[in-house]
N, CA and C atoms as a LAMMPS dump frame, in Angstrom:
ITEM: TIMESTEP
0
ITEM: NUMBER OF ATOMS
570
ITEM: BOX BOUNDS ff ff ff
-5.0000000000000000e+02 5.0000000000000000e+02
-5.0000000000000000e+02 5.0000000000000000e+02
-5.0000000000000000e+02 5.0000000000000000e+02
ITEM: ATOMS id mol type element x y z
1 1 1 N -309.366 56.672 -443.509
2 1 2 C -310.686 57.16 -443.163
3 1 3 C -310.964 58.444 -443.931
4 2 1 N -312.247 58.716 -444.119
5 2 2 C -312.66 59.933 -444.809
6 2 3 C -313.647 60.702 -443.94
7 3 1 N -313.985 61.908 -444.363
8 3 2 C -314.996 62.685 -443.635
9 3 3 C -316.322 61.936 -443.55
10 4 1 N -316.64 61.157 -444.574
11 4 2 C -317.914 60.424 -444.596
12 4 3 C -318.013 59.407 -443.464
13 5 1 N -316.89 58.977 -442.905
14 5 2 C -316.912 58.011 -441.805
15 5 3 C -317.379 58.636 -440.49
16 6 1 N -317.554 59.952 -440.458
17 6 2 C -317.95 60.644 -439.227
18 6 3 C -319.338 61.267 -439.32
19 7 1 N -320.105 60.875 -440.323
20 7 2 C -321.459 61.398 -440.472
21 7 3 C -322.293 60.38 -441.233
22 8 1 N -323.534 60.699 -441.509
23 8 2 C -324.416 59.843 -442.311
24 8 3 C -325.523 60.701 -442.895
25 9 1 N -326.288 60.135 -443.793
26 9 2 C -327.274 60.932 -444.535
27 9 3 C -328.299 61.609 -443.629
28 10 1 N -328.69 60.982 -442.524
29 10 2 C -329.646 61.592 -441.607
30 10 3 C -329.106 62.808 -440.872
31 11 1 N -327.797 63.033 -440.968
32 11 2 C -327.172 64.179 -440.315
33 11 3 C -326.842 65.286 -441.304
34 12 1 N -327.338 65.16 -442.517
35 12 2 C -327.09 66.163 -443.548
36 12 3 C -328.374 66.94 -443.807
37 13 1 N -328.301 68.253 -443.625
38 13 2 C -329.437 69.146 -443.862
39 13 3 C -329.056 70.019 -445.055
40 14 1 N -329.688 69.763 -446.183
41 14 2 C -329.323 70.466 -447.417
42 14 3 C -329.83 71.897 -447.482
43 15 1 N -330.882 72.219 -446.726
44 15 2 C -331.47 73.561 -446.76
45 15 3 C -331.716 74.033 -445.331
46 16 1 N -330.68 74.615 -444.721
47 16 2 C -330.861 75.153 -443.371
48 16 3 C -331.947 76.223 -443.399
49 17 1 N -332.852 76.149 -442.434
50 17 2 C -333.938 77.148 -442.382
51 17 3 C -333.463 78.441 -441.733
52 18 1 N -332.652 78.3 -440.69
53 18 2 C -332.189 79.476 -439.968
54 18 3 C -331.127 80.233 -440.733
55 19 1 N -331.051 81.505 -440.445
56 19 2 C -330.073 82.369 -441.117
57 19 3 C -329.163 83.069 -440.122
58 20 1 N -328.815 82.364 -439.05
59 20 2 C -327.834 82.857 -438.083
60 20 3 C -327.229 81.662 -437.359
61 21 1 N -326.156 81.922 -436.614
62 21 2 C -325.437 80.847 -435.94
63 21 3 C -326.336 80.107 -434.955
64 22 1 N -327.12 80.839 -434.174
65 22 2 C -327.967 80.223 -433.162
66 22 3 C -328.941 79.229 -433.772
67 23 1 N -329.647 79.62 -434.814
68 23 2 C -330.645 78.722 -435.396
69 23 3 C -330 77.578 -436.178
70 24 1 N -328.845 77.807 -436.799
71 24 2 C -328.162 76.721 -437.502
72 24 3 C -327.677 75.666 -436.508
73 25 1 N -327.087 76.097 -435.392
74 25 2 C -326.633 75.155 -434.367
75 25 3 C -327.831 74.422 -433.773
76 26 1 N -328.935 75.111 -433.572
77 26 2 C -330.157 74.496 -433.056
78 26 3 C -330.648 73.393 -433.994
79 27 1 N -330.764 73.721 -435.259
80 27 2 C -331.277 72.76 -436.244
81 27 3 C -330.373 71.527 -436.356
82 28 1 N -329.071 71.743 -436.354
83 28 2 C -328.151 70.614 -436.475
84 28 3 C -328.067 69.806 -435.177
85 29 1 N -328.238 70.452 -434.025
86 29 2 C -328.293 69.728 -432.746
87 29 3 C -329.484 68.781 -432.729
88 30 1 N -330.61 69.246 -433.24
89 30 2 C -331.798 68.384 -433.314
90 30 3 C -331.569 67.202 -434.25
91 31 1 N -330.839 67.411 -435.33
92 31 2 C -330.515 66.301 -436.238
93 31 3 C -329.668 65.259 -435.511
94 32 1 N -328.697 65.714 -434.714
95 32 2 C -327.87 64.782 -433.946
96 32 3 C -328.711 63.99 -432.948
97 33 1 N -329.704 64.635 -432.339
98 33 2 C -330.581 63.909 -431.418
99 33 3 C -331.476 62.934 -432.17
100 34 1 N -332.057 63.381 -433.248
101 34 2 C -332.966 62.541 -434.044
102 34 3 C -332.273 61.257 -434.505
103 35 1 N -330.988 61.36 -434.805
104 35 2 C -330.219 60.203 -435.271
105 35 3 C -329.615 59.39 -434.121
106 36 1 N -329.912 59.781 -432.879
107 36 2 C -329.439 59.022 -431.725
108 36 3 C -327.987 59.282 -431.352
109 37 1 N -327.413 60.353 -431.845
110 37 2 C -326.001 60.662 -431.564
111 37 3 C -325.831 61.393 -430.236
112 38 1 N -326.781 62.221 -429.874
113 38 2 C -326.778 62.9 -428.584
114 38 3 C -328.132 62.644 -427.929
115 39 1 N -328.121 62.396 -426.638
116 39 2 C -329.378 62.123 -425.948
117 39 3 C -329.999 63.382 -425.366
118 40 1 N -329.167 64.3 -424.906
119 40 2 C -329.67 65.544 -424.332
120 40 3 C -329.289 66.687 -425.28
121 41 1 N -330.121 66.879 -426.309
122 41 2 C -329.784 67.856 -427.348
123 41 3 C -329.696 69.265 -426.789
124 42 1 N -330.519 69.583 -425.797
125 42 2 C -330.516 70.94 -425.258
126 42 3 C -329.188 71.246 -424.56
127 43 1 N -328.666 70.297 -423.791
128 43 2 C -327.369 70.494 -423.144
129 43 3 C -326.265 70.633 -424.199
130 44 1 N -326.312 69.774 -425.209
131 44 2 C -325.319 69.834 -426.288
132 44 3 C -325.42 71.172 -427.027
133 45 1 N -326.637 71.564 -427.363
134 45 2 C -326.874 72.83 -428.068
135 45 3 C -326.305 74.005 -427.272
136 46 1 N -326.623 74.062 -425.97
137 46 2 C -326.126 75.155 -425.125
138 46 3 C -324.601 75.156 -425.045
139 47 1 N -324.001 73.973 -424.938
140 47 2 C -322.54 73.892 -424.885
141 47 3 C -321.913 74.389 -426.19
142 48 1 N -322.45 73.938 -427.324
143 48 2 C -321.924 74.369 -428.627
144 48 3 C -322.114 75.876 -428.81
145 49 1 N -323.274 76.379 -428.428
146 49 2 C -323.554 77.804 -428.57
147 49 3 C -322.648 78.636 -427.662
148 50 1 N -322.442 78.195 -426.419
149 50 2 C -321.555 78.919 -425.508
150 50 3 C -320.129 78.96 -426.038
151 51 1 N -319.652 77.844 -426.576
152 51 2 C -318.305 77.824 -427.156
153 51 3 C -318.221 78.787 -428.345
154 52 1 N -319.28 78.804 -429.136
155 52 2 C -319.296 79.677 -430.314
156 52 3 C -319.278 81.149 -429.909
157 53 1 N -319.975 81.478 -428.82
158 53 2 C -319.965 82.862 -428.352
159 53 3 C -318.595 83.262 -427.818
160 54 1 N -317.863 82.31 -427.228
161 54 2 C -316.527 82.605 -426.719
162 54 3 C -315.541 82.848 -427.86
163 55 1 N -315.548 81.954 -428.838
164 55 2 C -314.642 82.053 -429.98
165 55 3 C -315.394 81.583 -431.217
166 56 1 N -315.58 82.475 -432.143
167 56 2 C -316.297 82.122 -433.366
168 56 3 C -315.489 81.127 -434.196
169 57 1 N -316.185 80.168 -434.785
170 57 2 C -315.517 79.139 -435.584
171 57 3 C -315.691 79.357 -437.076
172 58 1 N -316.208 80.523 -437.46
173 58 2 C -316.361 80.765 -438.897
174 58 3 C -314.995 80.923 -439.528
175 59 1 N -314.893 80.456 -440.754
176 59 2 C -313.622 80.47 -441.47
177 59 3 C -313.811 81.09 -442.841
178 60 1 N -312.689 81.345 -443.478
179 60 2 C -312.757 81.776 -444.87
180 60 3 C -313.445 80.684 -445.676
181 61 1 N -313.862 81.024 -446.841
182 61 2 C -314.51 80.08 -447.762
183 61 3 C -315.936 79.73 -447.342
184 62 1 N -316.497 80.468 -446.369
185 62 2 C -317.897 80.262 -446.019
186 62 3 C -318.196 79.045 -445.181
187 63 1 N -317.27 78.661 -444.313
188 63 2 C -317.44 77.506 -443.427
189 63 3 C -317.537 77.951 -441.976
190 64 1 N -318.262 77.175 -441.172
191 64 2 C -318.246 77.337 -439.721
192 64 3 C -318.146 75.941 -439.118
193 65 1 N -317.38 75.821 -438.033
194 65 2 C -317.131 74.527 -437.392
195 65 3 C -317.479 74.55 -435.902
196 66 1 N -318.716 74.857 -435.538
197 66 2 C -319.069 74.836 -434.113
198 66 3 C -318.939 73.417 -433.561
199 67 1 N -318.671 73.314 -432.26
200 67 2 C -318.455 71.999 -431.67
201 67 3 C -318.699 72.033 -430.17
202 68 1 N -318.896 70.838 -429.618
203 68 2 C -318.996 70.669 -428.175
204 68 3 C -318.548 69.259 -427.841
205 69 1 N -318.048 69.083 -426.629
206 69 2 C -317.628 67.769 -426.148
207 69 3 C -318.733 67.181 -425.275
208 70 1 N -318.895 65.852 -425.357
209 70 2 C -319.946 65.168 -424.618
210 70 3 C -319.412 63.965 -423.869
211 71 1 N -319.791 63.836 -422.618
212 71 2 C -319.491 62.619 -421.879
213 71 3 C -320.349 61.498 -422.475
214 72 1 N -319.798 60.318 -422.515
215 72 2 C -320.54 59.168 -423.018
216 72 3 C -320.437 58.943 -424.515
217 73 1 N -319.832 59.867 -425.224
218 73 2 C -319.655 59.711 -426.666
219 73 3 C -318.304 59.041 -426.891
220 74 1 N -318.288 57.963 -427.69
221 74 2 C -317.03 57.241 -427.878
222 74 3 C -316.248 57.707 -429.1
223 75 1 N -316.909 58.247 -430.093
224 75 2 C -316.261 58.7 -431.321
225 75 3 C -316.82 60.064 -431.714
226 76 1 N -316.022 60.897 -432.366
227 76 2 C -316.578 62.163 -432.865
228 76 3 C -317.53 61.894 -434.026
229 77 1 N -318.494 62.776 -434.168
230 77 2 C -319.464 62.697 -435.26
231 77 3 C -319.874 64.121 -435.594
232 78 1 N -320.333 64.353 -436.817
233 78 2 C -320.786 65.698 -437.135
234 78 3 C -322.067 65.682 -437.95
235 79 1 N -322.835 66.755 -437.743
236 79 2 C -324.003 67.045 -438.581
237 79 3 C -323.565 68.162 -439.517
238 80 1 N -324.057 68.103 -440.738
239 80 2 C -323.683 69.095 -441.736
240 80 3 C -324.929 69.818 -442.225
241 81 1 N -324.839 71.137 -442.323
242 81 2 C -325.938 71.933 -442.861
243 81 3 C -325.444 72.869 -443.943
244 82 1 N -326.271 73.017 -444.96
245 82 2 C -325.941 73.913 -446.074
246 82 3 C -327.086 74.904 -446.224
247 83 1 N -326.732 76.164 -446.33
248 83 2 C -327.734 77.207 -446.501
249 83 3 C -327.843 77.561 -447.98
250 84 1 N -329.049 77.872 -448.411
251 84 2 C -329.239 78.275 -449.804
252 84 3 C -328.572 79.609 -450.099
253 85 1 N -328.531 80.471 -449.097
254 85 2 C -327.906 81.788 -449.237
255 85 3 C -326.906 81.992 -448.107
256 86 1 N -325.8 82.673 -448.355
257 86 2 C -324.849 82.973 -447.283
258 86 3 C -325.508 83.842 -446.2
259 87 1 N -325.105 83.63 -444.964
260 87 2 C -325.617 84.453 -443.865
261 87 3 C -324.478 84.789 -442.912
262 88 1 N -324.62 85.923 -442.21
263 88 2 C -323.587 86.371 -441.27
264 88 3 C -323.527 85.406 -440.098
265 89 1 N -322.316 85.027 -439.747
266 89 2 C -322.102 84.081 -438.65
267 89 3 C -321.505 84.839 -437.475
268 90 1 N -322.29 85.055 -436.449
269 90 2 C -321.778 85.707 -435.249
270 90 3 C -321.921 87.212 -435.265
271 91 1 N -320.853 87.886 -434.893
272 91 2 C -320.877 89.337 -434.719
273 91 3 C -321.024 90.08 -436.045
274 92 1 N -321.182 91.381 -435.921
275 92 2 C -321.353 92.213 -437.126
276 92 3 C -320.143 92.155 -438.058
277 93 1 N -318.962 91.912 -437.482
278 93 2 C -317.751 91.834 -438.305
279 93 3 C -317.547 90.451 -438.9
280 94 1 N -318.435 89.533 -438.601
281 94 2 C -318.266 88.142 -439.022
282 94 3 C -318.364 87.989 -440.532
283 95 1 N -317.774 86.926 -440.985
284 95 2 C -317.869 86.571 -442.392
285 95 3 C -319.184 85.853 -442.633
286 96 1 N -319.498 85.699 -443.892
287 96 2 C -320.714 84.994 -444.269
288 96 3 C -320.393 83.521 -444.483
289 97 1 N -321.32 82.659 -444.091
290 97 2 C -321.137 81.218 -444.256
291 97 3 C -322.334 80.617 -444.993
292 98 1 N -322.1 79.499 -445.598
293 98 2 C -323.157 78.678 -446.201
294 98 3 C -323.067 77.241 -445.72
295 99 1 N -321.9 76.823 -445.257
296 99 2 C -321.655 75.437 -444.864
297 99 3 C -321.315 75.377 -443.381
298 100 1 N -322.09 74.573 -442.636
299 100 2 C -321.899 74.472 -441.192
300 100 3 C -321.685 73.007 -440.826
301 101 1 N -320.585 72.742 -440.145
302 101 2 C -320.26 71.409 -439.64
303 101 3 C -320.344 71.469 -438.124
304 102 1 N -321.372 70.865 -437.517
305 102 2 C -321.525 70.854 -436.067
306 102 3 C -320.959 69.544 -435.535
307 103 1 N -319.848 69.648 -434.804
308 103 2 C -319.146 68.464 -434.306
309 103 3 C -319.53 68.149 -432.872
310 104 1 N -319.772 66.869 -432.617
311 104 2 C -319.95 66.346 -431.267
312 104 3 C -318.739 65.462 -431.013
313 105 1 N -317.982 65.783 -429.977
314 105 2 C -316.734 65.066 -429.702
315 105 3 C -316.787 64.451 -428.313
316 106 1 N -316.073 63.334 -428.121
317 106 2 C -315.991 62.752 -426.777
318 106 3 C -315.412 63.753 -425.783
319 107 1 N -315.826 63.642 -424.539
320 107 2 C -315.367 64.569 -423.499
321 107 3 C -313.865 64.465 -423.269
322 108 1 N -313.305 63.295 -423.495
323 108 2 C -311.864 63.108 -423.303
324 108 3 C -311.263 62.488 -424.557
325 109 1 N -309.982 62.652 -424.698
326 109 2 C -309.267 62.053 -425.825
327 109 3 C -309.346 62.917 -427.064
328 110 1 N -308.291 62.863 -427.85
329 110 2 C -308.233 63.662 -429.071
330 110 3 C -307.835 62.822 -430.276
331 111 1 N -307.722 61.513 -430.117
332 111 2 C -307.205 60.638 -431.156
333 111 3 C -307.827 60.809 -432.521
334 112 1 N -309.127 60.884 -432.617
335 112 2 C -309.789 61.05 -433.909
336 112 3 C -310.344 62.465 -434.087
337 113 1 N -310.544 63.158 -432.997
338 113 2 C -311.151 64.483 -433.054
339 113 3 C -310.25 65.508 -433.747
340 114 1 N -309.002 65.59 -433.339
341 114 2 C -308.111 66.598 -433.921
342 114 3 C -307.856 66.373 -435.415
343 115 1 N -307.619 65.135 -435.875
344 115 2 C -307.485 64.945 -437.322
345 115 3 C -308.769 65.296 -438.082
346 116 1 N -309.93 65.05 -437.473
347 116 2 C -311.195 65.411 -438.109
348 116 3 C -311.305 66.924 -438.261
349 117 1 N -311.037 67.658 -437.189
350 117 2 C -311.102 69.119 -437.238
351 117 3 C -310.074 69.655 -438.237
352 118 1 N -308.885 69.087 -438.23
353 118 2 C -307.845 69.504 -439.168
354 118 3 C -308.291 69.295 -440.615
355 119 1 N -308.907 68.163 -440.898
356 119 2 C -309.376 67.884 -442.261
357 119 3 C -310.488 68.835 -442.671
358 120 1 N -311.387 69.147 -441.739
359 120 2 C -312.448 70.105 -442.048
360 120 3 C -311.864 71.487 -442.315
361 121 1 N -310.856 71.866 -441.548
362 121 2 C -310.213 73.168 -441.766
363 121 3 C -309.508 73.196 -443.128
364 122 1 N -308.869 72.088 -443.496
365 122 2 C -308.211 72.02 -444.812
366 122 3 C -309.216 72.111 -445.949
367 123 1 N -310.426 71.673 -445.693
368 123 2 C -311.474 71.738 -446.717
369 123 3 C -311.682 73.178 -447.186
370 124 1 N -311.476 74.138 -446.285
371 124 2 C -311.65 75.552 -446.646
372 124 3 C -310.749 75.967 -447.803
373 125 1 N -309.622 75.289 -447.97
374 125 2 C -308.704 75.627 -449.041
375 125 3 C -308.869 74.796 -450.305
376 126 1 N -309.905 73.968 -450.35
377 126 2 C -310.108 73.089 -451.499
378 126 3 C -311.342 73.542 -452.279
379 127 1 N -311.141 74.508 -453.169
380 127 2 C -312.262 75.101 -453.912
381 127 3 C -313.079 74.08 -454.702
382 128 1 N -312.471 73.105 -455.386
383 128 2 C -313.298 72.139 -456.126
384 128 3 C -314.219 71.305 -455.23
385 129 1 N -313.708 70.868 -454.074
386 129 2 C -314.568 70.093 -453.168
387 129 3 C -315.663 70.967 -452.553
388 130 1 N -315.327 72.204 -452.207
389 130 2 C -316.349 73.109 -451.67
390 130 3 C -317.465 73.33 -452.689
391 131 1 N -317.085 73.518 -453.93
392 131 2 C -318.101 73.711 -454.974
393 131 3 C -318.946 72.456 -455.143
394 132 1 N -318.325 71.299 -455.063
395 132 2 C -319.078 70.043 -455.174
396 132 3 C -320.058 69.892 -454.009
397 133 1 N -319.656 70.323 -452.808
398 133 2 C -320.572 70.275 -451.655
399 133 3 C -321.731 71.248 -451.865
400 134 1 N -321.421 72.442 -452.35
401 134 2 C -322.462 73.456 -452.556
402 134 3 C -323.469 73.048 -453.63
403 135 1 N -323.038 72.255 -454.594
404 135 2 C -323.92 71.932 -455.722
405 135 3 C -324.49 70.514 -455.674
406 136 1 N -324.101 69.715 -454.685
407 136 2 C -324.662 68.36 -454.578
408 136 3 C -326.173 68.446 -454.454
409 137 1 N -326.878 67.582 -455.151
410 137 2 C -328.338 67.67 -455.191
411 137 3 C -329.032 66.877 -454.088
412 138 1 N -328.317 65.985 -453.433
413 138 2 C -328.935 65.202 -452.362
414 138 3 C -327.878 64.779 -451.341
415 139 1 N -328.345 64.137 -450.255
416 139 2 C -327.448 63.726 -449.176
417 139 3 C -326.384 62.753 -449.68
418 140 1 N -326.753 61.848 -450.573
419 140 2 C -325.786 60.887 -451.111
420 140 3 C -324.676 61.607 -451.868
421 141 1 N -325.012 62.656 -452.583
422 141 2 C -324.007 63.441 -453.297
423 141 3 C -323.04 64.115 -452.353
424 142 1 N -323.559 64.648 -451.237
425 142 2 C -322.696 65.273 -450.238
426 142 3 C -321.774 64.216 -449.625
427 143 1 N -322.323 63.053 -449.283
428 143 2 C -321.499 61.974 -448.721
429 143 3 C -320.408 61.544 -449.7
430 144 1 N -320.725 61.512 -450.984
431 144 2 C -319.711 61.16 -451.982
432 144 3 C -318.565 62.17 -451.988
433 145 1 N -318.889 63.443 -451.834
434 145 2 C -317.831 64.453 -451.754
435 145 3 C -317.024 64.252 -450.478
436 146 1 N -317.685 63.983 -449.355
437 146 2 C -316.978 63.755 -448.094
438 146 3 C -316.034 62.556 -448.202
439 147 1 N -316.397 61.563 -449.004
440 147 2 C -315.532 60.388 -449.186
441 147 3 C -314.226 60.74 -449.899
442 148 1 N -314.206 61.849 -450.589
443 148 2 C -312.993 62.272 -451.3
444 148 3 C -311.989 62.957 -450.381
445 149 1 N -312.418 63.315 -449.184
446 149 2 C -311.55 64.022 -448.237
447 149 3 C -311.029 63.029 -447.203
448 150 1 N -309.78 62.601 -447.378
449 150 2 C -309.212 61.618 -446.46
450 150 3 C -308.573 62.314 -445.266
451 151 1 N -308.596 61.627 -444.149
452 151 2 C -307.977 62.127 -442.928
453 151 3 C -306.563 61.582 -442.837
454 152 1 N -305.684 62.304 -442.159
455 152 2 C -304.342 61.765 -441.935
456 152 3 C -304.448 60.506 -441.085
457 153 1 N -303.372 59.752 -441.024
458 153 2 C -303.38 58.554 -440.182
459 153 3 C -303.827 58.931 -438.785
460 154 1 N -304.778 58.173 -438.28
461 154 2 C -305.329 58.469 -436.968
462 154 3 C -304.556 57.72 -435.892
463 155 1 N -304.044 58.445 -434.902
464 155 2 C -303.322 57.765 -433.825
465 155 3 C -304.301 57.052 -432.91
466 156 1 N -303.862 55.973 -432.332
467 156 2 C -304.673 55.294 -431.319
468 156 3 C -304.613 56.141 -430.059
469 157 1 N -305.658 56.043 -429.249
470 157 2 C -305.636 56.762 -427.985
471 157 3 C -304.478 56.224 -427.144
472 158 1 N -303.725 57.109 -426.552
473 158 2 C -302.573 56.699 -425.748
474 158 3 C -303.05 56.082 -424.446
475 159 1 N -302.434 54.959 -424.043
476 159 2 C -302.799 54.372 -422.749
477 159 3 C -302.273 55.25 -421.621
478 160 1 N -302.814 55.091 -420.422
479 160 2 C -302.304 55.886 -419.3
480 160 3 C -300.808 55.633 -419.128
481 161 1 N -300.104 56.654 -418.689
482 161 2 C -298.656 56.526 -418.503
483 161 3 C -298.367 55.476 -417.45
484 162 1 N -297.43 54.61 -417.767
485 162 2 C -297.045 53.561 -416.827
486 162 3 C -295.972 54.1 -415.889
487 163 1 N -295.941 53.543 -414.684
488 163 2 C -294.88 53.911 -413.756
489 163 3 C -293.587 53.283 -414.251
490 164 1 N -292.464 53.957 -414.041
491 164 2 C -291.195 53.366 -414.475
492 164 3 C -290.933 52.082 -413.693
493 165 1 N -290.306 51.123 -414.345
494 165 2 C -290.042 49.859 -413.647
495 165 3 C -289.105 50.075 -412.455
496 166 1 N -289.313 49.301 -411.415
497 166 2 C -288.477 49.339 -410.216
498 166 3 C -288.189 47.89 -409.832
499 167 1 N -287.315 47.223 -410.617
500 167 2 C -287.123 45.797 -410.435
501 167 3 C -286.599 45.414 -409.053
502 168 1 N -285.858 46.269 -408.396
503 168 2 C -285.304 45.88 -407.093
504 168 3 C -286.169 46.322 -405.923
505 169 1 N -287.232 47.114 -406.187
506 169 2 C -288.092 47.57 -405.115
507 169 3 C -287.491 48.709 -404.32
508 170 1 N -286.46 49.367 -404.864
509 170 2 C -285.774 50.45 -404.147
510 170 3 C -286.688 51.638 -403.883
511 171 1 N -287.511 51.996 -404.857
512 171 2 C -288.381 53.157 -404.692
513 171 3 C -289.374 52.925 -403.57
514 172 1 N -289.925 51.723 -403.5
515 172 2 C -290.896 51.415 -402.456
516 172 3 C -290.23 51.428 -401.088
517 173 1 N -289.039 50.855 -400.981
518 173 2 C -288.334 50.817 -399.7
519 173 3 C -287.951 52.218 -399.25
520 174 1 N -287.455 53.042 -400.187
521 174 2 C -287.052 54.399 -399.852
522 174 3 C -288.259 55.225 -399.433
523 175 1 N -289.38 55.081 -400.167
524 175 2 C -290.592 55.827 -399.828
525 175 3 C -291.102 55.418 -398.463
526 176 1 N -291.057 54.129 -398.164
527 176 2 C -291.526 53.631 -396.88
528 176 3 C -290.66 54.195 -395.752
529 177 1 N -289.37 54.255 -395.957
530 177 2 C -288.461 54.768 -394.93
531 177 3 C -288.702 56.241 -394.667
532 178 1 N -289.135 56.99 -395.71
533 178 2 C -289.395 58.418 -395.542
534 178 3 C -290.847 58.709 -395.157
535 179 1 N -291.677 57.668 -395.107
536 179 2 C -293.073 57.848 -394.741
537 179 3 C -293.941 58.329 -395.883
538 180 1 N -293.542 58.116 -397.142
539 180 2 C -294.302 58.504 -398.32
540 180 3 C -294.869 57.264 -398.996
541 181 1 N -296.022 57.402 -399.655
542 181 2 C -296.454 56.296 -400.511
543 181 3 C -295.446 56.112 -401.624
544 182 1 N -295.325 54.899 -402.143
545 182 2 C -294.322 54.598 -403.163
546 182 3 C -294.491 55.437 -404.417
547 183 1 N -295.714 55.84 -404.764
548 183 2 C -295.93 56.594 -406.004
549 183 3 C -295.769 58.097 -405.834
550 184 1 N -295.639 58.57 -404.593
551 184 2 C -295.527 60.012 -404.372
552 184 3 C -294.106 60.472 -404.634
553 185 1 N -293.958 61.591 -405.344
554 185 2 C -292.597 62.097 -405.555
555 185 3 C -292.05 62.672 -404.268
556 186 1 N -290.78 62.546 -404.081
557 186 2 C -290.157 63.126 -402.899
558 186 3 C -288.721 63.499 -403.217
559 187 1 N -288.208 64.407 -402.428
560 187 2 C -286.829 64.838 -402.631
561 187 3 C -285.935 63.913 -401.858
562 188 1 N -284.803 63.568 -402.424
563 188 2 C -283.864 62.73 -401.692
564 188 3 C -283.016 63.611 -400.788
565 189 1 N -282.653 63.067 -399.645
566 189 2 C -281.826 63.854 -398.744
567 189 3 C -280.36 63.488 -398.964
568 190 1 N -279.466 64.453 -398.708
569 190 2 C -278.06 64.184 -398.933
570 190 3 C -277.335 63.933 -397.654
């Protein structure tokens, strides 16, 4: 899989209008709603903004990775925005950014989300790809650059932990004798 598998041309904004974190997150949240990725953009926007205020996601190389988790979302997806000029992201001590990746992630599970975030973070260290993103002339060009960034093997979501086998029914009998449900842990008496 590549970064391009988690976005599409309608989620790429080549000229962000806003020049701060709040307006960039706002603009990209609306793109996610317009493309049908989030239904309640205002709730998503507020969640992403609140997370950003708690811990800034700006990185070296002029990147920011704001994100929020959403119930009802089955796969992570991101909107991408590029600013014509660098702007301060967050507090007065913040670095300047030009590239913003706004991630919408499922409320539970990390199977595809963590490798996606890891790949975006690694992008900060890839000067040729960053330059190609900055100079792409259209959404298709940006998607072509994203196709060059492969993700590590994605693990399948782990199934719920199974109870250990009890072929003889000893655990159930012992729990019943002590007045506990079979699945409840209990101390054995000596």
